[in-house]
C-alpha positions as CSV (number, residue, x, y, z in Angstrom):
1,X,0.2,0.0,0.1
2,X,1.5,3.6,-0.8
3,X,1.9,6.1,2.0
4,X,-0.9,8.3,0.3
5,X,-3.4,5.4,0.3
6,X,-2.4,4.3,3.7
7,X,-2.8,7.9,4.8
8,X,-6.1,8.4,3.3
9,X,-7.1,5.0,5.0
10,X,-6.3,6.2,8.3
11,X,-8.0,9.4,8.0
12,X,-11.0,7.6,6.9
13,X,-11.0,5.5,9.9
14,X,-10.1,8.1,12.6
15,X,-12.8,10.2,11.2
16,X,-15.1,7.1,11.4
17,X,-14.1,6.3,14.6
18,X,-14.6,10.0,16.0
19,X,-18.3,9.5,15.2
20,X,-18.7,6.4,17.2
21,X,-19.6,6.6,21.0
22,X,-17.6,8.1,24.0
23,X,-16.6,4.4,24.9
24,X,-15.1,3.4,21.5
25,X,-11.2,2.9,21.7
26,X,-9.0,5.3,19.9
27,X,-7.5,4.0,16.7
28,X,-4.0,2.6,16.6
29,X,-1.5,4.9,14.7
30,X,-1.2,4.9,11.0
31,X,2.0,2.3,11.2
32,X,0.1,0.1,13.2
33,X,-2.9,-0.1,10.9
34,X,-0.4,-0.8,8.1
35,X,1.3,-3.6,9.7
36,X,-1.7,-5.4,11.0
37,X,-2.7,-8.9,10.1
38,X,-5.5,-8.7,7.5
39,X,-8.4,-11.5,8.2
40,X,-12.2,-11.6,7.4
41,X,-15.1,-13.1,9.2
42,X,-17.1,-16.4,8.0
43,X,-19.7,-15.6,10.5
44,X,-21.3,-12.5,11.9
45,X,-19.7,-11.0,14.9
46,X,-19.7,-8.0,17.5
47,X,-17.1,-5.3,18.0
48,X,-16.8,-4.5,21.6
49,X,-15.1,-1.7,23.5
50,X,-12.9,-4.4,25.7
51,X,-12.3,-7.9,25.3
52,X,-15.2,-9.0,27.2
53,X,-19.0,-9.6,26.1
54,X,-19.8,-7.3,29.4
55,X,-18.2,-4.4,27.6
56,X,-20.1,-2.0,25.4
57,X,-21.2,-3.1,21.8
58,X,-19.7,-0.6,19.1
59,X,-21.2,-2.2,16.4
60,X,-21.9,-5.5,14.3
61,X,-19.3,-7.0,11.9
62,X,-20.8,-9.1,9.4
63,X,-18.9,-12.0,7.3
64,X,-17.0,-11.0,4.2
65,X,-15.8,-7.8,5.9
66,X,-12.3,-7.2,6.7
67,X,-10.6,-6.7,9.8
68,X,-6.9,-5.6,10.3
69,X,-5.5,-7.5,13.8
70,X,-3.7,-5.1,16.0
71,X,-3.4,-6.9,19.4
72,X,-4.1,-10.3,20.7
73,X,-5.2,-10.8,24.5
74,X,-4.7,-13.9,26.3
75,X,-8.4,-14.7,26.7
76,X,-9.2,-15.8,23.0
77,X,-9.9,-11.8,22.1
78,X,-8.2,-9.7,19.3
79,X,-8.1,-5.9,18.7
80,X,-8.7,-4.9,15.4
81,X,-9.7,-2.3,13.2
82,X,-13.0,-3.6,11.6
83,X,-14.6,-2.9,8.2
84,X,-11.2,-1.9,6.6
85,X,-12.2,-2.8,3.3
86,X,-13.7,0.6,3.2
87,X,-12.0,1.6,0.4
88,X,-14.0,-0.8,-1.8
89,X,-17.2,0.8,-0.5
90,X,-17.8,2.9,-3.6
91,X,-18.3,-0.1,-5.7
92,X,-20.2,-2.4,-3.5
93,X,-22.7,0.8,-2.3
94,X,-23.1,1.1,-6.3
95,X,-24.2,-2.5,-6.2
96,X,-26.2,-2.6,-3.0
97,X,-27.2,0.8,-2.2
98,X,-27.2,2.1,1.5
99,X,-27.1,-1.4,2.9
100,X,-23.2,-1.5,1.7
101,X,-22.4,1.5,3.6
102,X,-20.3,0.3,6.7
103,X,-18.1,2.3,9.1
104,X,-14.8,1.3,10.1
105,X,-14.1,1.1,13.8
106,X,-11.5,0.4,16.3
107,X,-12.3,-2.5,19.1
108,X,-12.2,-6.2,20.5
109,X,-13.5,-9.0,18.7
110,X,-13.9,-12.9,19.8
111,X,-11.4,-14.7,17.8
112,X,-14.0,-17.2,16.1
113,X,-14.6,-17.9,12.5
114,X,-11.8,-15.7,11.2
115,X,-9.9,-16.6,8.0
116,X,-6.6,-15.0,7.6
117,X,-4.3,-14.6,4.7
118,X,-2.4,-17.6,4.0
119,X,-4.1,-19.7,6.4
120,X,-4.2,-23.3,5.6
121,X,-7.3,-24.5,3.6
122,X,-8.5,-20.9,4.0
123,X,-9.6,-20.6,0.4
124,X,-12.1,-23.5,0.9
125,X,-13.4,-22.1,4.1
126,X,-14.2,-18.9,2.3
127,X,-15.5,-20.6,-0.8
128,X,-17.9,-22.9,1.6
129,X,-19.0,-19.5,3.5
130,X,-19.7,-17.9,0.4
131,X,-21.6,-20.8,-1.4
132,X,-23.7,-21.1,1.6
133,X,-24.4,-17.5,1.8
134,X,-25.2,-17.4,-1.9
135,X,-27.7,-20.4,-1.1
136,X,-29.4,-18.0,1.9
137,X,-29.5,-15.5,-1.2
138,X,-32.0,-17.6,-3.0
139,X,-34.5,-17.8,-0.4
140,X,-37.4,-15.3,0.7
141,X,-35.5,-13.9,3.7
142,X,-32.5,-11.6,3.8
143,X,-31.8,-12.1,0.1
144,X,-29.9,-8.8,-0.4
145,X,-27.5,-8.9,2.5
146,X,-26.9,-12.4,1.9
147,X,-25.9,-11.7,-1.7
148,X,-23.5,-9.0,-0.2
149,X,-22.1,-11.4,1.8
150,X,-21.5,-14.0,-0.6
151,X,-20.2,-11.6,-3.1
152,X,-17.7,-10.2,-0.5
153,X,-16.5,-13.6,0.7
154,X,-15.7,-14.7,-3.1
155,X,-13.8,-11.2,-3.2
156,X,-11.7,-12.0,-0.2
157,X,-10.9,-15.0,-1.5
158,X,-9.3,-14.0,-4.5
159,X,-7.4,-11.3,-2.8
160,X,-6.0,-13.5,0.2
161,X,-5.5,-16.6,-2.2
162,X,-4.3,-15.3,-5.4
163,X,-2.8,-18.9,-6.3
164,X,-5.6,-21.1,-5.2
165,X,-7.4,-23.2,-8.1
166,X,-10.9,-21.7,-6.4
167,X,-9.9,-18.0,-7.4
168,X,-11.3,-17.9,-11.0
169,X,-14.7,-19.5,-10.0
170,X,-14.9,-17.1,-7.1
171,X,-14.2,-14.3,-9.4
172,X,-16.8,-15.4,-11.8
173,X,-19.5,-15.9,-9.1
174,X,-18.7,-12.5,-7.3
175,X,-19.2,-10.8,-10.8
176,X,-22.4,-12.9,-11.5
177,X,-23.8,-11.5,-8.5
178,X,-23.6,-8.2,-9.2
179,X,-25.0,-8.8,-12.7
180,X,-28.0,-10.6,-11.3
181,X,-28.8,-7.5,-8.9
182,X,-28.1,-5.2,-12.0
183,X,-30.5,-7.1,-14.0
184,X,-32.8,-7.0,-11.5
185,X,-32.8,-3.7,-11.2
186,X,-32.8,-2.7,-14.8
187,X,-35.7,-4.7,-15.5
188,X,-37.8,-3.1,-12.6
189,X,-37.6,0.2,-14.3
190,X,-40.2,1.3,-17.1
191,X,-37.3,1.4,-19.8
192,X,-37.1,-2.1,-19.4
193,X,-39.8,-2.4,-22.1
194,X,-38.2,-0.4,-24.8
195,X,-37.8,-2.6,-27.8
196,X,-34.2,-1.2,-28.6
197,X,-31.5,-2.5,-26.0
198,X,-29.8,1.2,-26.1
199,X,-32.9,2.7,-24.6
200,X,-33.0,0.9,-21.6
201,X,-30.5,0.7,-18.4
202,X,-27.5,-1.5,-19.1
203,X,-25.7,-4.1,-16.5
204,X,-22.5,-2.9,-15.8
205,X,-19.8,-5.2,-17.8
206,X,-16.7,-4.3,-16.3
207,X,-16.2,-7.6,-14.1
208,X,-17.3,-9.7,-17.1
209,X,-15.0,-7.9,-19.2
210,X,-12.1,-8.6,-16.8
211,X,-13.0,-12.2,-16.5
212,X,-13.0,-12.6,-20.4
213,X,-9.5,-10.9,-20.5
214,X,-7.9,-12.8,-17.5
215,X,-9.2,-16.3,-18.4
216,X,-9.8,-16.4,-22.1
217,X,-10.9,-19.9,-23.7
218,X,-12.2,-20.9,-20.5
219,X,-15.9,-21.8,-19.0
220,X,-15.4,-18.4,-16.9
221,X,-14.9,-16.6,-20.0
222,X,-17.7,-18.6,-21.8
223,X,-20.1,-17.7,-18.9
224,X,-19.1,-14.1,-18.8
225,X,-19.7,-13.7,-22.5
226,X,-23.2,-15.5,-21.9
227,X,-24.3,-12.6,-19.5
228,X,-23.1,-10.2,-21.5
229,X,-25.8,-11.2,-24.6
230,X,-28.1,-10.0,-22.2
231,X,-27.1,-6.3,-22.8
232,X,-27.8,-6.7,-26.4
233,X,-31.2,-8.1,-26.7
234,X,-34.4,-6.7,-27.1
235,X,-36.8,-5.5,-24.0
236,X,-40.4,-6.3,-25.4
237,X,-40.6,-7.3,-28.8
238,X,-43.5,-5.0,-29.4
239,X,-44.6,-7.1,-32.4
240,X,-41.1,-6.6,-34.6
241,X,-39.8,-9.7,-36.2
242,X,-36.3,-7.9,-36.3
243,X,-36.3,-8.8,-32.4
244,X,-36.3,-12.5,-32.8
245,X,-34.0,-12.5,-35.9
246,X,-31.6,-10.2,-34.0
247,X,-31.6,-12.6,-31.0
248,X,-31.2,-15.7,-32.7
249,X,-28.2,-14.4,-34.6
250,X,-26.6,-13.5,-31.1
251,X,-27.1,-17.0,-29.6
252,X,-26.1,-18.7,-32.8
253,X,-22.7,-16.9,-33.0
254,X,-22.3,-17.3,-29.2
255,X,-22.4,-21.2,-29.7
256,X,-19.9,-20.8,-32.6
257,X,-17.6,-18.8,-30.4
258,X,-18.3,-20.7,-27.3
259,X,-18.8,-24.4,-28.6
260,X,-17.5,-26.0,-25.0
261,X,-19.6,-23.4,-22.7
262,X,-21.8,-24.8,-20.1
263,X,-24.6,-22.5,-21.6
264,X,-24.2,-23.7,-25.4
265,X,-27.1,-26.1,-25.2
266,X,-29.3,-23.5,-23.9
267,X,-27.8,-20.8,-26.4
268,X,-28.9,-23.1,-29.3
269,X,-31.8,-23.9,-27.9
270,X,-32.7,-20.2,-27.5
271,X,-31.9,-19.4,-31.2
272,X,-34.1,-22.2,-32.5
273,X,-37.2,-20.9,-30.4
274,X,-36.4,-17.4,-31.9
275,X,-36.4,-18.5,-35.3
276,X,-39.9,-20.5,-34.8
277,X,-41.1,-17.5,-33.3
278,X,-40.0,-15.5,-36.3
279,X,-41.7,-17.8,-38.4
280,X,-45.3,-17.2,-36.5
281,X,-44.6,-13.4,-36.9
282,X,-44.1,-13.9,-40.5
283,X,-47.3,-15.8,-40.6
284,X,-49.0,-13.0,-38.9
285,X,-47.9,-10.6,-41.7
286,X,-49.0,-13.2,-44.2
287,X,-45.5,-13.7,-45.7
288,X,-45.6,-17.3,-46.3
289,X,-41.8,-17.7,-47.9
290,X,-40.1,-16.0,-45.1
291,X,-42.0,-17.9,-42.6
292,X,-41.2,-21.1,-43.9
293,X,-37.7,-20.3,-44.3
294,X,-37.6,-19.1,-40.4
295,X,-39.3,-22.5,-39.8
296,X,-36.7,-24.6,-41.4
297,X,-34.1,-22.6,-39.6
298,X,-35.9,-23.2,-36.2
299,X,-35.8,-27.1,-37.1
300,X,-32.4,-27.0,-38.3
301,X,-31.3,-25.5,-34.9
302,X,-33.4,-27.7,-32.9
303,X,-32.1,-31.0,-34.3
304,X,-28.5,-29.4,-33.7
305,X,-29.5,-29.4,-30.1
306,X,-30.6,-32.9,-30.1
307,X,-27.5,-34.2,-31.8
308,X,-25.0,-32.2,-30.1
309,X,-26.5,-32.4,-26.6
310,X,-28.4,-35.1,-26.5
311,X,-28.4,-35.9,-22.7
312,X,-29.2,-32.1,-22.0
313,X,-32.6,-30.9,-20.9
314,X,-32.5,-28.8,-24.0
315,X,-32.4,-31.7,-26.4
316,X,-35.9,-32.7,-25.0
317,X,-37.3,-29.5,-25.5
318,X,-35.7,-28.8,-28.8
319,X,-37.8,-32.1,-29.6
320,X,-40.9,-30.8,-28.7
321,X,-40.4,-27.4,-30.2
322,X,-39.6,-29.4,-33.4
323,X,-42.9,-31.0,-33.1
324,X,-44.9,-28.0,-32.6
325,X,-43.3,-26.4,-35.8
326,X,-44.3,-29.6,-37.7
327,X,-47.6,-29.3,-36.3
328,X,-48.2,-25.6,-37.2
329,X,-48.5,-25.0,-33.5
330,X,-47.6,-21.2,-32.5
331,X,-44.6,-20.5,-30.5
332,X,-45.2,-17.0,-30.2
333,X,-48.9,-15.5,-29.9
334,X,-50.1,-18.7,-28.8
335,X,-53.7,-17.4,-28.7
336,X,-53.6,-18.1,-32.5
337,X,-54.9,-21.4,-34.0
């Protein structure tokens, strides 16, 4: 860390500490802050004024946030700067809003559930805790807070154990959490119904682009490229056949460029479904020639799904799609008979 960054961090910590209750311990000096051992929590804890649960509570410290260890007591307590990942807060606040606004503070923490840099199996411990938090994020209660904790834990893994084989997966999962939250926000706006993609909000692509650059020709780059398609597709089609044609081309091109992707079967099916939908839309315009061409393309793509990904669920879905096309059962606008 440069002197200027360390000084800035210390000033931030000191200013935050000054705003806490009078019982809060004064922060250590800047040199101590820089030399402290860094760790993160895989459980929620509480920061105390003294090395005892009977002392005044300062604030909670949730899993994934960082602490800098300054002093160790003999009774299982450590004196720390808590939430020293303040420098990353601007990015996290952008993702999670006010829920990510945390204040750094100095105090005592029970030395339980901490993972330190370089700790044996620490990468696995962080990965397991992150997966558990991510699982909670898929349930009804506390989804956003759990998603934030999972993202932070994945990020800590990449920072604390940069040589771990789990880093690419952790980096991808952290980025995908942000992507899905951005997507939910974008889709909640009225502009989400605009036909043209450039007329609606866009998901932030920075982290996905970094994955593509750092891990080219890997499944993580494939998955990042898959998410990035979502910034290019239409919102509501609004009856325009250009939308399914454009999207089918995007999905077919994705498979050509990422043939071994975990999303390849799905992407090929999405292309087939959109060509079938285009066929229905052309029929609605009474353009029989273009309808026949689109449906033939849908059948061709569907057969590719079956032949290339026969054990996938998408192979079965493709078979059903082909049957409906052959039976002239509408795919798009199912109110027509």
